[in-house]
C-alpha positions, 0 to 999 in steps of 0.5 A: 037812506041810513039817517044816521050818516051820510058819507057822500060829498061833491067834488069841488073840481073834476076828479079823475081816476086811473083804473087797473084790472077794471073788470066788468066795472064794479069799481068803475060805476061806482066812482062815476056815481060818487063823481069821479071821472074814468080817464082810462080803464085797463082789462085784459079780458076780452069779455069784460071789456066788451062790457065796459065798451057796451056800456059806456061809450065813452070810456077809454078802456085800454084792452091787453095786458097790462106789462104792455102799456105805459101810464107816463102820460096820465101824470098831472092828469089823474088824481088816483090810481086804483087796482084790484090786482090778484094777491095769488099773483105776488109771490113773497121773494128775497129779503128787500121785499122792494119793487125788484122783488114783485118784478114779473107779478101783478102787484109790480105792475100796480106800482109801476103804473102808480109811479108813472101816474104819480096821483095823490092817492092810489088804492088797491084792493083785494077781495079776500081778507086772506092777504093779511096772513099771507106769507105770515104777513110778509106779502102785505108787508112787501107790498106796503114796502114798495109803495114807500119805495116808490114814495107813497105812505100807506094808510092802516090797512082795512078790511071793508065788509060790503053788509055795512055798505048798502051791498046785500051780500057777506063779501068783504075787501082789503083796502090798501090806501097809498098817499104821496108823501108830499101830501100831510092830507089825512085819508079817513075809510067811508063810515059804515051805515048801521042798516044791512040790506038783505035778499029781499031787498036785492031781487024785489022791489023796494029798498034797493030797486025801483022794480022787481029784479028782470028776467035772465038767463041762468045756469042750472043744477044737475039733476041728482044735486037739485034732487039734494038741494030740494031736501034744503030749507031756506037759510039751511045747509047740509047739516039739514040734510038726512044724515045718509044724504049728508055722507053721500054729498060730502064725501070726505068733507064730512068727517073732516070737521068744521062748518063748510056753511056754503055747502048745499046752501040755501039763502033766506030772503031775510038774510045777506047773500054769501059772497058771489062766486065766479061759477054759481052751480060749483060744488062747496059754494052753492048758493041756491035760490030761497024758493026755486033750487036753482041758482041765482040768475044773471041778472040776480048775481048783478043785482046781489052785486048792486049793479044797475039794472040797464049794464050789460054783461057780454059773452057767455053765461059763463062769462057774465057769471065770472064778470060780476063774481069778480067785481067790486060791488057797485054800492061798495065802489061808491062808499069808496068814492065818497071816501076819495072826494073827501080826501081831494076836496080837503087836499086841493082846499090847501 
């Protein structure tokens, strides 16, 4: 436990969330740990829905395209709407930058759900900070403009670094917080902890887990890639290979400059993992185990994302990796949950 700060705060009543683009439940688990009840979760991927139902049979999982659901029944019921909308689906179109411009995109559906449920607070997020610069900032400006149009003031946008919130992974998430305009309660982002957790904290008994990582299936490298990665030391990457092997492995990328530090990368025990991707063996985003020349297994992936060991993922191995790689790290979700609870406590005490 980081002794310097404590972000936790107990809810003064039962707060309820409507979660959109719920995936395999990373954010939902975090919010649950913070004391927030999941009233309903929408997700289109059938395997992620199976995962949610397998682990939480009591959750109301709305499976299917968000466009096919109305969320008006949650007005006056939920206190929060959350949604990890994919920013790729939002294109800047037209000068107004309003709700009509976003029609047909997933951000439009997020905004529609917020408008229909009309909660005190809404929180959207994106796994990459590239949204800050997308279309020279016009995309993000458009999103803020749309939330303003439907009656929400947007708190200054922030990129949260997962490593500051008890997650052993260099993952960043852009957070977009909207407060209903009739509310003057201030929202504050969760304060960062000073302790940084490393790969050993995730995969060995210790600070984050009471036992060693459970055995599970995992992807494998093709034989040629394995021969190359055998040459890479812990915390090393392609530049640690012999020059002729560098040129062969990197191909044209060798001559393009830049770090490309994720290529042929072996993670060290005493550092956080690089951001996990949806496919652990693909070129350019290798995350090789420190001691063994292989990708992280499914359960190792889940631990790096701070999922509980008893959270079961449904579907094929590739489907499981995809669900975990797309998730909000549970511990980051919990800290966001604490910040929401603090805001709602202050609001309802007024």
